[in-house]
C-alpha positions as a printed NumPy array, in Angstrom:
array([[ 82.28 ,  79.335, 111.636],
       [ 85.931,  79.991, 111.473],
       [ 88.962,  78.36 , 109.942],
       [ 90.841,  77.126, 107.212],
       [ 88.673,  75.938, 104.253],
       [ 91.311,  75.133, 101.989],
       [ 89.259,  77.055,  99.218],
       [ 88.628,  80.488,  98.37 ],
       [ 85.361,  82.415,  99.187],
       [ 84.06 ,  81.993,  95.812],
       [ 84.65 ,  78.348,  95.219],
       [ 81.906,  75.769,  94.655],
       [ 82.247,  74.156,  98.001],
       [ 81.905,  77.504,  99.803],
       [ 79.241,  79.167,  97.796],
       [ 76.484,  76.263,  97.036],
       [ 77.094,  73.823,  99.785],
       [ 78.161,  75.41 , 102.874],
       [ 76.941,  79.785, 102.272],
       [ 73.526,  78.508, 100.778],
       [ 70.853,  81.867, 102.376],
       [ 71.266,  82.217, 105.678],
       [ 75.037,  82.904, 106.009],
       [ 77.241,  85.596, 105.078],
       [ 80.655,  85.027, 104.008],
       [ 82.867,  88.358, 105.67 ],
       [ 86.355,  87.033, 103.858],
       [ 84.84 ,  87.609, 100.697],
       [ 85.948,  90.674, 100.173],
       [ 89.781,  89.898, 100.381],
       [ 89.541,  87.83 ,  97.838],
       [ 89.004,  90.466,  95.337],
       [ 92.283,  92.342,  96.632],
       [ 95.417,  91.309,  96.182],
       [ 96.031,  90.067,  99.356],
       [ 95.21 ,  86.818, 101.119],
       [ 95.859,  84.434, 104.29 ],
       [ 98.058,  82.293, 102.523],
       [100.722,  83.006,  99.875],
       [102.06 ,  79.773,  97.391],
       [104.63 ,  80.359,  94.832],
       [103.931,  84.31 ,  95.147],
       [ 99.939,  83.977,  94.748],
       [ 97.858,  85.126,  97.616],
       [ 94.587,  82.774,  98.69 ],
       [ 91.987,  83.329, 101.326],
       [ 91.846,  79.967, 102.74 ],
       [ 90.858,  80.908, 106.29 ],
       [ 87.542,  82.345, 106.271],
       [ 84.744,  83.904, 108.704],
       [ 81.109,  82.824, 107.921],
       [ 78.57 ,  84.435, 109.963],
       [ 74.549,  84.134, 110.083],
       [ 72.847,  86.704, 108.406],
       [ 70.804,  87.52 , 111.584],
       [ 73.968,  88.899, 112.69 ],
       [ 74.202,  91.46 , 110.547],
       [ 71.825,  94.551, 110.958],
       [ 71.583,  98.406, 110.938],
       [ 72.466,  98.231, 114.142],
       [ 75.553,  95.962, 113.794],
       [ 79.003,  96.835, 113.194],
       [ 81.139,  93.925, 112.052],
       [ 84.545,  94.304, 110.909],
       [ 87.64 ,  92.124, 110.182],
       [ 91.035,  93.574, 109.45 ],
       [ 93.68 ,  91.482, 107.464],
       [ 97.005,  91.636, 109.138],
       [ 99.563,  92.574, 106.665],
       [103.077,  91.315, 107.25 ],
       [105.618,  92.428, 104.906],
       [106.036,  89.705, 103.218],
       [109.296,  88.69 , 101.172],
       [108.673,  86.639,  98.312],
       [112.598,  86.216,  97.806],
       [114.316,  83.048,  99.611],
       [117.777,  82.564,  99.902],
       [119.16 ,  79.366,  99.823],
       [122.676,  78.398, 102.017]])
């Protein structure tokens, strides 16, 4: 499952209603970092998430999701 959930990976809607026992949220690690997929008023949020079946994870699998780090300028000027 891939998309904008408009919730953080640790929010109740994701953890209690979507993830349950058979899925893993690969985006959870980004919430603990000072980065994200959406910046609102200088605060980072991880609304865009990648959720996979636990069956895809095994000792032979390698899954990596890099987060593109755009040089975000929080200072805006108006004309």
